[in-house]
KOLBAPA-425863 format. One record per residue: residue number from 1; residue in three letters; chain; x, y, z of N, C-alpha, C in turn. Coordinates in Angstrom, 2 decimals. Example, Ala and Ser with C-alpha at 12.3 -4.5 7.8 and 13.67 -1.06 7.14 Angstrom:
// residues 2
KEMI	1	ALA	A	13.19	-5.69	7.80	12.30	-4.50	7.80	13.20	-3.30	7.80
KEMI	2	SER	A	12.85	-2.25	7.08	13.67	-1.06	7.14	12.90	0.03	7.87
This chain:
// residues 263
KEMI	1	MET	A	19.62	-0.43	-3.64	19.49	-0.48	-2.18	20.50	-1.43	-1.52
KEMI	2	ILE	A	20.85	-2.54	-2.19	21.79	-3.47	-1.59	22.90	-3.82	-2.58
KEMI	3	THR	A	24.00	-4.29	-2.06	25.16	-4.68	-2.86	25.30	-6.20	-2.86
KEMI	4	GLN	A	26.23	-6.70	-3.65	26.50	-8.14	-3.65	26.99	-8.58	-2.28
KEMI	5	ALA	A	27.73	-7.70	-1.60	28.21	-8.03	-0.25	27.03	-8.21	0.70
KEMI	6	ASP	A	25.98	-7.39	0.53	24.78	-7.53	1.36	24.09	-8.88	1.09
KEMI	7	ILE	A	24.00	-9.24	-0.19	23.37	-10.51	-0.56	24.17	-11.68	0.02
KEMI	8	ASP	A	25.49	-11.59	-0.07	26.34	-12.65	0.49	26.17	-12.74	2.00
KEMI	9	PHE	A	26.03	-11.58	2.67	25.82	-11.57	4.11	24.50	-12.27	4.46
KEMI	10	TYR	A	23.46	-11.97	3.71	22.15	-12.59	3.95	22.24	-14.11	3.77
KEMI	11	ARG	A	22.89	-14.55	2.72	22.98	-15.99	2.46	23.78	-16.70	3.55
KEMI	12	GLU	A	24.77	-16.03	4.09	25.61	-16.63	5.12	24.94	-16.59	6.50
KEMI	13	ASN	A	24.28	-15.48	6.80	23.76	-15.26	8.14	22.25	-15.42	8.27
KEMI	14	GLY	A	21.53	-15.39	7.16	20.09	-15.59	7.19	19.28	-14.36	7.51
KEMI	15	TYR	A	19.93	-13.19	7.57	19.21	-11.95	7.84	19.99	-10.77	7.26
KEMI	16	LEU	A	19.31	-9.63	7.12	19.95	-8.42	6.63	19.12	-7.22	7.07
KEMI	17	LEU	A	19.73	-6.29	7.78	19.07	-5.05	8.17	19.41	-3.98	7.13
KEMI	18	VAL	A	18.38	-3.41	6.51	18.57	-2.38	5.50	18.04	-1.06	6.06
KEMI	19	LYS	A	18.89	-0.06	6.08	18.55	1.22	6.68	17.76	2.11	5.71
KEMI	20	GLY	A	16.84	2.89	6.27	16.18	3.94	5.52	15.40	3.51	4.29
KEMI	21	VAL	A	14.77	2.36	4.37	13.97	1.89	3.23	12.77	2.81	3.01
KEMI	22	PHE	A	12.20	3.30	4.11	11.04	4.18	4.03	11.35	5.54	4.64
KEMI	23	SER	A	10.76	6.57	4.06	10.95	7.93	4.56	10.14	8.14	5.83
KEMI	24	GLN	A	10.45	9.20	6.55	9.71	9.48	7.77	8.26	9.85	7.48
KEMI	25	ALA	A	8.00	10.47	6.33	6.62	10.78	5.95	5.84	9.49	5.71
KEMI	26	GLU	A	6.47	8.50	5.06	5.80	7.22	4.82	5.56	6.48	6.13
KEMI	27	VAL	A	6.54	6.55	7.03	6.40	5.92	8.34	5.23	6.54	9.10
KEMI	28	GLU	A	5.13	7.86	9.07	4.06	8.53	9.80	2.69	8.17	9.25
KEMI	29	GLU	A	2.58	8.02	7.93	1.31	7.62	7.33	0.91	6.23	7.82
KEMI	30	MET	A	1.88	5.32	7.92	1.57	3.96	8.38	1.25	3.94	9.87
KEMI	31	ARG	A	1.90	4.79	10.65	1.55	4.88	12.07	0.09	5.30	12.24
KEMI	32	THR	A	-0.32	6.29	11.47	-1.70	6.76	11.53	-2.66	5.66	11.10
KEMI	33	ALA	A	-2.29	4.90	10.07	-3.13	3.81	9.60	-3.30	2.75	10.68
KEMI	34	ILE	A	-2.23	2.44	11.43	-2.32	1.47	12.50	-3.25	1.95	13.61
KEMI	35	GLU	A	-3.17	3.23	13.93	-4.08	3.79	14.94	-5.53	3.60	14.52
KEMI	36	HIS	A	-5.82	3.82	13.24	-7.19	3.65	12.75	-7.63	2.18	12.83
KEMI	37	ILE	A	-6.72	1.26	12.50	-7.05	-0.17	12.56	-7.35	-0.57	14.01
KEMI	38	LEU	A	-6.50	-0.13	14.94	-6.71	-0.48	16.34	-8.01	0.11	16.87
KEMI	39	ARG	A	-8.32	1.32	16.46	-9.55	1.96	16.93	-10.77	1.18	16.43
KEMI	40	ARG	A	-10.74	0.79	15.16	-11.87	0.02	14.62	-11.97	-1.35	15.29
KEMI	41	ALA	A	-10.81	-1.94	15.59	-10.81	-3.27	16.22	-11.42	-3.21	17.61
KEMI	42	VAL	A	-11.11	-2.17	18.36	-11.65	-2.03	19.70	-13.18	-1.96	19.65
KEMI	43	GLU	A	-13.71	-1.37	18.59	-15.15	-1.21	18.45	-15.82	-2.45	17.86
KEMI	44	SER	A	-15.03	-3.48	17.58	-15.57	-4.67	16.94	-15.24	-5.91	17.77
KEMI	45	LYS	A	-15.64	-7.06	17.26	-15.34	-8.33	17.94	-13.93	-8.82	17.65
KEMI	46	PHE	A	-13.15	-8.07	16.86	-11.84	-8.55	16.43	-10.70	-8.04	17.30
KEMI	47	ASP	A	-11.01	-7.37	18.41	-9.97	-6.88	19.30	-9.49	-8.02	20.19
KEMI	48	LYS	A	-8.35	-8.62	19.85	-7.85	-9.77	20.57	-6.41	-9.55	20.99
KEMI	49	ASN	A	-5.99	-10.28	22.02	-4.61	-10.26	22.46	-3.91	-11.46	21.83
KEMI	50	HIS	A	-2.73	-11.24	21.25	-2.03	-12.30	20.53	-0.74	-12.71	21.24
KEMI	51	THR	A	-0.73	-12.68	22.56	0.45	-13.13	23.28	0.66	-14.62	23.09
KEMI	52	TRP	A	1.93	-15.04	23.25	2.25	-16.46	23.15	1.86	-17.16	24.45
KEMI	53	ASP	A	1.40	-18.39	24.34	1.18	-19.24	25.50	2.40	-20.15	25.65
KEMI	54	GLY	A	2.70	-20.55	26.86	3.79	-21.50	27.02	4.39	-21.45	28.41
KEMI	55	ASP	A	5.24	-22.44	28.70	5.79	-22.53	30.04	6.98	-21.62	30.25
KEMI	56	TYR	A	7.35	-20.83	29.24	8.45	-19.89	29.41	8.03	-18.69	30.25
KEMI	57	LEU	A	6.71	-18.48	30.44	6.19	-17.43	31.30	5.11	-18.01	32.21
KEMI	58	GLY	A	5.04	-17.48	33.42	3.97	-17.90	34.31	2.65	-17.29	33.89
KEMI	59	ASP	A	1.56	-17.90	34.34	0.23	-17.41	33.97	0.02	-15.96	34.34
KEMI	60	GLU	A	0.52	-15.55	35.50	0.33	-14.17	35.95	1.05	-13.21	35.01
KEMI	61	ASP	A	2.26	-13.60	34.57	3.01	-12.76	33.63	2.28	-12.63	32.31
KEMI	62	VAL	A	1.73	-13.74	31.82	1.03	-13.73	30.55	-0.16	-12.78	30.58
KEMI	63	ARG	A	-0.88	-12.79	31.69	-2.07	-11.94	31.79	-1.72	-10.45	31.75
KEMI	64	LYS	A	-0.50	-10.11	32.16	-0.09	-8.72	32.21	0.39	-8.20	30.85
KEMI	65	LEU	A	0.71	-9.10	29.94	1.34	-8.70	28.68	0.33	-8.61	27.55
KEMI	66	VAL	A	0.66	-7.76	26.58	-0.25	-7.49	25.47	0.52	-7.51	24.16
KEMI	67	LEU	A	-0.09	-8.10	23.15	0.44	-8.05	21.80	-0.74	-7.93	20.84
KEMI	68	LYS	A	-0.77	-6.85	20.08	-1.82	-6.65	19.10	-1.31	-7.06	17.73
KEMI	69	GLY	A	-2.05	-7.95	17.06	-1.63	-8.40	15.74	-2.82	-8.57	14.83
KEMI	70	PHE	A	-2.70	-8.06	13.60	-3.76	-8.21	12.61	-3.13	-8.59	11.28
KEMI	71	HIS	A	-3.70	-9.61	10.66	-3.21	-10.04	9.35	-3.82	-9.19	8.23
KEMI	72	GLU	A	-3.14	-9.28	7.07	-3.61	-8.65	5.83	-3.85	-7.15	6.00
KEMI	73	VAL	A	-2.85	-6.47	6.55	-3.00	-5.02	6.75	-3.10	-4.26	5.42
KEMI	74	HIS	A	-2.62	-4.89	4.33	-2.74	-4.20	3.04	-4.18	-4.19	2.54
KEMI	75	TYR	A	-5.07	-4.92	3.23	-6.50	-4.82	2.93	-7.19	-3.81	3.84
KEMI	76	HIS	A	-6.49	-3.38	4.88	-7.04	-2.37	5.78	-6.75	-0.96	5.30
KEMI	77	HIS	A	-5.54	-0.76	4.73	-5.14	0.59	4.35	-4.15	0.53	3.19
KEMI	78	ALA	A	-4.34	1.45	2.23	-3.50	1.45	1.03	-2.03	1.74	1.33
KEMI	79	ALA	A	-1.75	2.38	2.47	-0.35	2.67	2.81	0.47	1.39	2.87
KEMI	80	PHE	A	-0.16	0.31	3.31	0.58	-0.96	3.43	0.69	-1.68	2.08
KEMI	81	THR	A	-0.29	-1.49	1.20	-0.17	-2.03	-0.16	1.01	-1.37	-0.87
KEMI	82	LEU	A	1.09	-0.04	-0.72	2.20	0.70	-1.33	3.53	0.28	-0.70
KEMI	83	ALA	A	3.54	0.03	0.59	4.77	-0.39	1.25	5.22	-1.77	0.79
KEMI	84	ALA	A	4.26	-2.69	0.61	4.60	-4.06	0.21	5.30	-4.09	-1.14
KEMI	85	ALA	A	4.92	-3.16	-2.03	5.49	-3.13	-3.38	6.34	-1.89	-3.60
KEMI	86	HIS	A	6.82	-1.28	-2.54	7.63	-0.06	-2.62	8.91	-0.35	-3.43
KEMI	87	PRO	A	9.32	0.55	-4.30	10.54	0.30	-5.11	11.77	-0.02	-4.26
KEMI	88	ASN	A	11.92	0.64	-3.12	13.07	0.33	-2.26	12.96	-1.08	-1.68
KEMI	89	MET	A	11.75	-1.49	-1.37	11.52	-2.84	-0.84	11.80	-3.89	-1.92
KEMI	90	THR	A	11.23	-3.70	-3.09	11.39	-4.71	-4.14	12.83	-4.78	-4.66
KEMI	91	ALA	A	13.57	-3.68	-4.57	14.98	-3.71	-4.97	15.75	-4.68	-4.09
KEMI	92	VAL	A	15.45	-4.70	-2.81	16.09	-5.64	-1.90	15.59	-7.06	-2.15
KEMI	93	LEU	A	14.29	-7.21	-2.29	13.69	-8.54	-2.47	14.21	-9.24	-3.71
KEMI	94	ARG	A	14.40	-8.50	-4.79	14.92	-9.13	-6.01	16.33	-9.66	-5.79
KEMI	95	GLY	A	17.10	-8.97	-4.95	18.44	-9.45	-4.65	18.44	-10.68	-3.76
KEMI	96	LEU	A	17.47	-10.78	-2.86	17.45	-11.88	-1.88	16.66	-13.09	-2.36
KEMI	97	ILE	A	15.59	-12.86	-3.12	14.74	-13.96	-3.59	14.95	-14.27	-5.06
KEMI	98	GLY	A	15.04	-13.24	-5.89	15.16	-13.42	-7.33	14.26	-12.43	-8.05
KEMI	99	PRO	A	14.17	-12.53	-9.37	13.40	-11.55	-10.15	11.90	-11.59	-9.92
KEMI	100	ASN	A	11.37	-12.74	-9.47	9.93	-12.90	-9.28	9.63	-13.03	-7.78
KEMI	101	VAL	A	8.83	-12.11	-7.27	8.57	-12.06	-5.83	7.08	-11.92	-5.59
KEMI	102	GLN	A	6.54	-12.77	-4.73	5.12	-12.79	-4.43	4.90	-12.56	-2.94
KEMI	103	LEU	A	3.92	-11.71	-2.63	3.53	-11.50	-1.23	2.71	-12.69	-0.75
KEMI	104	HIS	A	3.10	-13.27	0.36	2.35	-14.38	0.94	1.30	-13.86	1.92
KEMI	105	HIS	A	1.70	-12.96	2.82	0.74	-12.30	3.70	1.41	-11.12	4.39
KEMI	106	SER	A	0.61	-10.32	5.04	1.13	-9.20	5.82	0.43	-9.18	7.17
KEMI	107	LYS	A	1.07	-8.56	8.13	0.43	-8.38	9.43	1.15	-7.27	10.19
KEMI	108	MET	A	0.47	-6.73	11.17	1.10	-5.75	12.04	1.26	-6.35	13.42
KEMI	109	LEU	A	2.31	-5.94	14.12	2.57	-6.40	15.48	2.88	-5.18	16.33
KEMI	110	VAL	A	2.07	-4.95	17.34	2.20	-3.77	18.18	2.47	-4.20	19.61
KEMI	111	LYS	A	3.64	-3.79	20.15	3.95	-4.00	21.57	3.74	-2.68	22.29
KEMI	112	PRO	A	2.71	-2.58	23.10	2.45	-1.32	23.78	3.50	-1.04	24.85
KEMI	113	PRO	A	3.62	0.22	25.28	4.62	0.58	26.30	4.44	-0.20	27.59
KEMI	114	GLU	A	5.58	-0.60	28.16	5.69	-1.19	29.50	5.10	-2.59	29.66
KEMI	115	LYS	A	4.30	-3.06	28.72	3.70	-4.38	28.89	3.61	-5.16	27.57
KEMI	116	GLY	A	4.42	-4.78	26.59	4.42	-5.50	25.32	5.03	-6.87	25.46
KEMI	117	ALA	A	4.35	-7.89	24.99	4.76	-9.28	25.21	6.01	-9.66	24.42
KEMI	118	ALA	A	6.74	-10.61	24.98	7.93	-11.16	24.31	7.52	-12.20	23.28
KEMI	119	PHE	A	8.42	-12.46	22.33	8.30	-13.58	21.39	9.43	-14.55	21.70
KEMI	120	PRO	A	9.17	-15.75	22.18	10.26	-16.71	22.36	10.89	-17.06	21.01
KEMI	121	LEU	A	12.12	-17.54	21.06	12.81	-17.87	19.81	12.04	-18.95	19.04
KEMI	122	HIS	A	11.99	-18.77	17.74	11.25	-19.70	16.88	11.69	-19.50	15.43
KEMI	123	GLN	A	11.28	-20.40	14.57	11.35	-20.25	13.12	9.94	-20.01	12.60
KEMI	124	ASP	A	9.83	-19.30	11.49	8.51	-19.13	10.87	8.12	-20.34	10.03
KEMI	125	TYR	A	9.08	-21.18	9.70	8.85	-22.34	8.83	7.64	-23.19	9.22
KEMI	126	PRO	A	7.44	-23.54	10.50	6.34	-24.45	10.83	4.96	-23.90	10.45
KEMI	127	TYR	A	4.83	-22.59	10.36	3.54	-22.00	10.05	3.16	-22.17	8.58
KEMI	128	PHE	A	4.18	-22.11	7.69	3.89	-22.21	6.26	5.11	-22.80	5.54
KEMI	129	PRO	A	5.35	-24.11	5.72	6.52	-24.76	5.11	6.45	-24.76	3.59
KEMI	130	HIS	A	7.59	-24.51	2.96	7.70	-24.49	1.50	8.85	-25.39	1.04
KEMI	131	GLU	A	8.79	-25.77	-0.19	9.72	-26.76	-0.73	11.15	-26.24	-0.82
KEMI	132	ARG	A	11.32	-25.01	-1.33	12.66	-24.49	-1.61	13.14	-23.47	-0.58
KEMI	133	HIS	A	12.35	-23.18	0.39	12.73	-22.28	1.49	13.11	-20.87	1.03
KEMI	134	THR	A	12.41	-20.37	0.00	12.66	-18.98	-0.42	11.93	-17.98	0.45
KEMI	135	MET	A	11.01	-18.43	1.26	10.19	-17.54	2.08	11.05	-16.70	3.03
KEMI	136	LEU	A	10.78	-15.42	3.05	11.45	-14.55	4.00	10.48	-13.53	4.56
KEMI	137	ALA	A	10.86	-12.97	5.70	10.08	-11.91	6.33	10.80	-10.59	6.13
KEMI	138	ALA	A	10.01	-9.53	5.93	10.53	-8.17	5.89	9.82	-7.41	7.00
KEMI	139	SER	A	10.53	-7.16	8.08	9.94	-6.51	9.25	10.22	-5.02	9.19
KEMI	140	LEU	A	9.18	-4.28	8.88	9.27	-2.83	8.73	9.08	-2.15	10.08
KEMI	141	HIS	A	10.03	-1.35	10.50	9.99	-0.69	11.79	9.30	0.67	11.67
KEMI	142	LEU	A	8.27	0.86	12.49	7.58	2.15	12.54	7.99	2.95	13.78
KEMI	143	ASP	A	8.83	2.36	14.60	9.41	3.04	15.76	10.88	2.64	15.86
KEMI	144	ASP	A	11.68	3.50	16.48	13.02	3.09	16.82	12.91	1.92	17.79
KEMI	145	ALA	A	13.76	0.93	17.61	13.67	-0.29	18.41	15.04	-0.67	18.96
KEMI	146	ASN	A	15.07	-1.00	20.24	16.27	-1.54	20.87	15.82	-2.58	21.90
KEMI	147	MET	A	16.75	-3.08	22.68	16.38	-4.13	23.62	15.39	-3.63	24.68
KEMI	148	GLU	A	15.44	-2.34	24.98	14.54	-1.79	26.00	13.07	-1.92	25.60
KEMI	149	ASN	A	12.77	-1.72	24.31	11.37	-1.85	23.90	11.12	-3.07	23.02
KEMI	150	GLY	A	11.99	-4.06	23.13	11.73	-5.37	22.53	12.06	-5.48	21.07
KEMI	151	CYS	A	13.26	-5.05	20.68	13.65	-5.18	19.27	13.80	-6.65	18.88
KEMI	152	LEU	A	13.75	-6.90	17.59	13.93	-8.26	17.09	15.36	-8.73	17.31
KEMI	153	CYS	A	15.50	-10.01	17.59	16.81	-10.65	17.77	16.86	-11.88	16.87
KEMI	154	VAL	A	18.04	-12.18	16.34	18.20	-13.32	15.45	19.39	-14.16	15.89
KEMI	155	VAL	A	19.41	-15.41	15.43	20.57	-16.28	15.64	21.25	-16.42	14.28
KEMI	156	PRO	A	22.35	-15.70	14.05	22.99	-15.71	12.73	23.39	-17.11	12.30
KEMI	157	GLY	A	23.10	-17.43	11.04	23.47	-18.71	10.46	22.56	-19.86	10.82
KEMI	158	SER	A	21.55	-19.61	11.66	20.69	-20.71	12.11	19.82	-21.27	11.00
KEMI	159	HIS	A	19.63	-20.52	9.91	18.83	-21.03	8.79	19.47	-22.25	8.15
KEMI	160	LYS	A	20.77	-22.41	8.34	21.49	-23.53	7.75	21.16	-24.86	8.45
KEMI	161	GLN	A	20.55	-24.78	9.63	20.18	-26.00	10.36	18.94	-26.67	9.78
KEMI	162	GLY	A	18.21	-25.95	8.93	16.98	-26.48	8.39	15.86	-26.43	9.42
KEMI	163	PRO	A	14.72	-27.04	9.13	13.58	-27.03	10.05	13.92	-27.73	11.36
KEMI	164	LEU	A	13.52	-27.10	12.47	13.77	-27.65	13.79	12.44	-27.99	14.48
KEMI	165	PRO	A	12.44	-28.97	15.38	11.19	-29.31	16.09	10.78	-28.18	17.02
KEMI	166	HIS	A	9.50	-27.81	16.96	8.96	-26.74	17.77	7.96	-27.28	18.79
KEMI	167	VAL	A	7.74	-26.54	19.84	6.74	-26.89	20.84	5.38	-26.48	20.30
KEMI	168	GLY	A	4.56	-27.49	19.98	3.22	-27.20	19.46	3.22	-26.33	18.21
KEMI	169	ARG	A	4.24	-26.44	17.39	4.37	-25.70	16.14	4.78	-24.24	16.34
KEMI	170	TYR	A	4.71	-23.74	17.57	4.80	-22.31	17.77	6.17	-21.76	18.10
KEMI	171	TYR	A	6.91	-22.42	18.98	8.19	-21.86	19.39	9.15	-22.97	19.78
KEMI	172	LEU	A	10.44	-22.64	19.81	11.46	-23.59	20.20	11.51	-23.71	21.73
KEMI	173	ASP	A	11.99	-24.83	22.21	12.10	-25.07	23.65	13.03	-24.01	24.24
KEMI	174	HIS	A	12.52	-23.15	25.11	13.29	-22.03	25.63	14.45	-22.47	26.51
KEMI	175	ARG	A	14.44	-23.72	26.99	15.55	-24.19	27.79	16.77	-24.47	26.91
KEMI	176	THR	A	16.53	-24.87	25.68	17.62	-25.12	24.73	17.93	-23.86	23.92
KEMI	177	TYR	A	16.90	-23.07	23.67	17.06	-21.86	22.85	16.59	-20.63	23.62
KEMI	178	PRO	A	17.34	-20.21	24.65	16.97	-18.98	25.36	17.27	-17.75	24.50
KEMI	179	LEU	A	16.59	-16.67	24.78	16.79	-15.45	24.00	18.24	-14.96	24.10
KEMI	180	SER	A	18.93	-15.34	25.17	20.30	-14.87	25.40	21.28	-15.34	24.33
KEMI	181	ILE	A	20.93	-16.39	23.56	21.86	-16.87	22.52	21.73	-16.06	21.23
KEMI	182	SER	A	20.75	-15.16	21.17	20.48	-14.43	19.92	21.21	-13.09	19.88
KEMI	183	THR	A	21.25	-12.51	18.69	21.91	-11.24	18.46	20.85	-10.15	18.26
KEMI	184	PRO	A	20.82	-9.11	19.10	19.85	-8.04	18.92	20.07	-7.30	17.60
KEMI	185	CYS	A	18.97	-6.85	17.01	19.01	-6.08	15.76	18.32	-4.74	15.98
KEMI	186	PRO	A	18.96	-3.82	16.72	18.35	-2.51	16.92	18.18	-1.80	15.58
KEMI	187	ALA	A	17.11	-1.04	15.45	16.79	-0.40	14.18	16.08	0.92	14.44
KEMI	188	GLU	A	16.03	1.75	13.40	15.33	3.02	13.47	14.07	2.96	12.62
KEMI	189	ALA	A	13.13	3.83	12.91	11.90	3.90	12.13	12.24	4.09	10.65
KEMI	190	GLY	A	11.64	3.25	9.81	11.91	3.28	8.37	12.88	2.20	7.92
KEMI	191	ASP	A	13.58	1.58	8.87	14.48	0.47	8.53	13.67	-0.82	8.37
KEMI	192	VAL	A	14.22	-1.77	7.61	13.57	-3.06	7.42	14.58	-4.18	7.70
KEMI	193	LEU	A	14.17	-5.12	8.55	14.98	-6.31	8.82	14.43	-7.45	7.98
KEMI	194	PHE	A	15.23	-7.97	7.07	14.86	-9.11	6.24	15.49	-10.36	6.86
KEMI	195	PHE	A	14.71	-11.45	6.98	15.28	-12.70	7.48	14.53	-13.89	6.89
KEMI	196	ASN	A	15.28	-14.94	6.60	14.72	-16.16	6.06	13.80	-16.82	7.07
KEMI	197	TYR	A	12.78	-17.54	6.60	11.83	-18.13	7.55	12.39	-19.30	8.34
KEMI	198	LEU	A	13.61	-19.74	8.01	14.31	-20.74	8.81	15.23	-20.11	9.85
KEMI	199	THR	A	15.45	-18.82	9.77	16.31	-18.13	10.72	15.62	-18.04	12.08
KEMI	200	ILE	A	16.28	-18.50	13.11	15.73	-18.43	14.46	15.70	-16.97	14.90
KEMI	201	HIS	A	14.54	-16.54	15.42	14.40	-15.15	15.83	13.37	-15.04	16.95
KEMI	202	GLY	A	13.34	-13.92	17.60	12.39	-13.65	18.67	12.65	-12.26	19.22
KEMI	203	SER	A	12.01	-11.93	20.33	12.22	-10.61	20.92	11.81	-10.64	22.38
KEMI	204	ASP	A	12.38	-9.72	23.14	12.06	-9.61	24.56	10.83	-8.72	24.74
KEMI	205	ALA	A	10.34	-8.63	25.95	9.18	-7.78	26.25	9.55	-6.31	26.12
KEMI	206	ASN	A	8.54	-5.48	25.90	8.72	-4.04	25.87	8.63	-3.52	27.30
KEMI	207	ARG	A	9.76	-3.10	27.85	9.79	-2.58	29.22	9.93	-1.07	29.25
KEMI	208	SER	A	9.89	-0.46	28.08	10.07	0.99	27.98	8.73	1.71	28.04
KEMI	209	GLN	A	8.78	3.01	27.94	7.56	3.82	27.86	7.23	4.18	26.42
KEMI	210	ARG	A	7.88	3.49	25.48	7.66	3.73	24.05	6.99	2.51	23.41
KEMI	211	PRO	A	6.14	2.70	22.41	5.59	1.54	21.70	6.64	0.93	20.77
KEMI	212	ARG	A	6.43	-0.31	20.37	7.22	-0.92	19.31	6.26	-1.45	18.27
KEMI	213	ARG	A	6.12	-0.70	17.19	5.18	-1.04	16.12	5.96	-1.52	14.90
KEMI	214	ASN	A	5.64	-2.71	14.45	6.24	-3.29	13.24	5.15	-3.78	12.31
KEMI	215	VAL	A	5.43	-3.69	11.01	4.58	-4.31	10.00	5.43	-5.39	9.33
KEMI	216	LEU	A	4.89	-6.59	9.29	5.64	-7.73	8.77	5.05	-8.18	7.44
KEMI	217	PHE	A	5.89	-8.25	6.42	5.50	-8.77	5.12	6.26	-10.07	4.88
KEMI	218	GLN	A	5.55	-11.12	4.49	6.20	-12.39	4.15	6.15	-12.56	2.63
KEMI	219	TYR	A	7.31	-12.83	2.02	7.43	-12.95	0.57	8.04	-14.30	0.20
KEMI	220	ARG	A	7.82	-14.71	-1.05	8.40	-15.95	-1.56	8.55	-15.86	-3.07
KEMI	221	ASP	A	9.32	-16.78	-3.62	9.33	-17.01	-5.06	8.02	-17.73	-5.41
KEMI	222	PRO	A	7.25	-17.24	-6.40	5.98	-17.89	-6.71	6.12	-19.33	-7.18
KEMI	223	LEU	A	7.31	-19.74	-7.59	7.52	-21.12	-8.02	8.00	-22.02	-6.87
KEMI	224	ASP	A	7.96	-21.50	-5.66	8.31	-22.28	-4.48	7.01	-22.75	-3.82
KEMI	225	PRO	A	6.59	-24.00	-4.07	5.26	-24.44	-3.60	5.25	-24.79	-2.11
KEMI	226	PRO	A	4.11	-24.59	-1.45	3.98	-25.04	-0.05	3.98	-26.56	0.01
KEMI	227	THR	A	4.49	-27.10	1.10	4.51	-28.55	1.29	3.38	-29.02	2.18
KEMI	228	GLU	A	2.68	-28.08	2.81	1.52	-28.40	3.63	0.43	-27.38	3.36
KEMI	229	ASP	A	-0.81	-27.79	3.58	-1.95	-26.90	3.38	-2.21	-26.13	4.67
KEMI	230	THR	A	-1.30	-25.21	5.00	-1.44	-24.46	6.23	-1.38	-22.97	5.95
KEMI	231	HIS	A	-1.84	-22.20	6.91	-1.75	-20.74	6.89	-2.31	-20.16	5.59
KEMI	232	PHE	A	-3.52	-20.53	5.25	-4.17	-19.92	4.09	-4.68	-18.52	4.45
KEMI	233	ASP	A	-4.33	-17.54	3.63	-4.82	-16.18	3.79	-5.47	-15.74	2.49
KEMI	234	TRP	A	-6.67	-15.24	2.57	-7.39	-14.88	1.35	-6.74	-13.71	0.63
KEMI	235	GLY	A	-5.82	-13.02	1.27	-5.14	-11.91	0.60	-3.81	-12.28	-0.03
KEMI	236	MET	A	-3.44	-13.56	-0.01	-2.12	-13.95	-0.53	-2.08	-13.91	-2.05
KEMI	237	GLY	A	-0.87	-13.76	-2.58	-0.67	-13.93	-4.02	-0.31	-12.69	-4.79
KEMI	238	LEU	A	-0.27	-11.51	-4.16	0.05	-10.28	-4.88	1.50	-10.33	-5.37
KEMI	239	MET	A	1.70	-10.10	-6.67	3.04	-10.05	-7.22	3.60	-8.63	-7.04
KEMI	240	VAL	A	4.76	-8.54	-6.40	5.38	-7.24	-6.19	6.60	-7.03	-7.09
KEMI	241	ALA	A	7.06	-8.11	-7.73	8.16	-8.02	-8.69	8.07	-9.19	-9.66
KEMI	242	GLY	A	8.29	-8.90	-10.94	8.32	-9.97	-11.94	6.95	-10.56	-12.23
KEMI	243	GLU	A	6.96	-11.85	-12.56	5.73	-12.52	-12.99	5.51	-13.81	-12.23
KEMI	244	ASN	A	4.28	-14.28	-12.27	3.91	-15.56	-11.67	3.65	-16.55	-12.79
KEMI	245	ALA	A	4.68	-17.30	-13.18	4.56	-18.27	-14.26	3.69	-19.45	-13.85
KEMI	246	ASP	A	3.41	-19.57	-12.56	2.60	-20.68	-12.04	1.19	-20.23	-11.70
KEMI	247	TYR	A	0.75	-19.12	-12.28	-0.51	-18.50	-11.86	-1.69	-19.46	-11.92
KEMI	248	PHE	A	-1.84	-20.21	-13.02	-3.03	-21.04	-13.17	-3.04	-22.19	-12.16
KEMI	249	ASN	A	-1.88	-22.78	-11.88	-1.80	-23.80	-10.83	-2.05	-23.18	-9.47
KEMI	250	PHE	A	-1.49	-21.97	-9.25	-1.66	-21.27	-7.98	-3.14	-20.98	-7.74
KEMI	251	ARG	A	-3.82	-20.51	-8.79	-5.24	-20.19	-8.65	-6.05	-21.43	-8.30
KEMI	252	GLU	A	-5.72	-22.57	-8.89	-6.44	-23.80	-8.62	-6.20	-24.26	-7.18
KEMI	253	ARG	A	-4.96	-24.12	-6.69	-4.66	-24.50	-5.31	-5.46	-23.64	-4.34
KEMI	254	ILE	A	-5.54	-22.35	-4.62	-6.29	-21.44	-3.76	-7.78	-21.79	-3.80
KEMI	255	ALA	A	-8.29	-22.07	-4.99	-9.72	-22.41	-5.12	-10.04	-23.68	-4.36
KEMI	256	THR	A	-9.13	-24.67	-4.43	-9.35	-25.92	-3.72	-9.34	-25.71	-2.22
KEMI	257	THR	A	-8.39	-24.88	-1.76	-8.27	-24.58	-0.33	-9.53	-23.90	0.16
KEMI	258	LYS	A	-10.04	-22.94	-0.61	-11.22	-22.21	-0.20	-12.47	-23.11	-0.18
KEMI	259	ARG	A	-12.54	-24.03	-1.16	-13.69	-24.94	-1.17	-13.66	-25.86	0.03
KEMI	260	GLY	A	-12.43	-26.20	0.48	-12.33	-27.16	1.59	-12.30	-26.50	2.94
KEMI	261	SER	A	-12.34	-25.17	2.99	-12.25	-24.49	4.28	-13.61	-24.02	4.74
KEMI	262	ALA	A	-13.61	-23.45	5.92	-14.87	-22.98	6.51	-15.15	-21.53	6.20
KEMI	263	ILE	A	-14.30	-20.90	5.39	-14.53	-19.49	5.11	-15.35	-19.31	3.84
C-alpha cells in the first residue's frame, strides 16, 4: 500500500493520505452501521452533542452546531473491527509504526449537513501522552470531504515541535494557531488520512448539504507506554499487527486503572 517515499513523507510532514484503502462496498457497510448506532443513540440516554467549547465561537454559534461522536465503534459493529485490522490498513501501519501495532481506541465523528461543528487546531497528544510518540490517528473517510463540508486540515511538520500548551487540554489558542495556517487534506470515501498525534490538525464547519462522516482509529506501538493515566477505554489493546511483548505488564496497568476508576 505504501512505498519508502511515503514513509519518508510521513516522517518529514507528520501525515500521509492513502487513497482507496477501503472499497466502496466496505464504505457502504460502515455508513449503514453508523446509521444504526445513531438511531440507537437517539433512543437512549447516550445521544449527546460533542461540539467544542471555547472563545473561538460565540455562544449562539455553538448552539447552532452539531457534532456526533461515539467511542469504541468496533464494539458497536463488526464492520469497524474488520476495518481496524484490515490488511490494507495494517500494511500502512507497519510502515509508519513498525511490525507491532496496537489499537488504542476508535470513534466515529459525524458532521451533519449545514451545521456540522468545526474542530479548532489542536494536537491529540494532551489526551493520551506517550513516552515515544508512536501514537497516530487513522481517519477513515466515509464521505468525500473538502473544505465545503469540513475536511481535515493539518500543519505539515508541526509534529517536530513536540507537545505544545493547549487551552484546557483541548485545543491550541486560535489567535496564534488559526485554521488558515493549515493545509486542507481533501479526500474521497474509502481514503484514510494518517497523522501523528503531535501533528497539529483541525477542520472547519460543514457548510454544505452533504454529511461528513469519519471513523477515527488511534494506534500505537505496544511498547510505547503512556506517561499519564488518562483516556482509559475499556476496549483498548487489540493487536492488529505483530505481537504484544508487554502483554502481562499491559494487563496489570489496565487492571489497576479499572480498580481505581468509577467504572
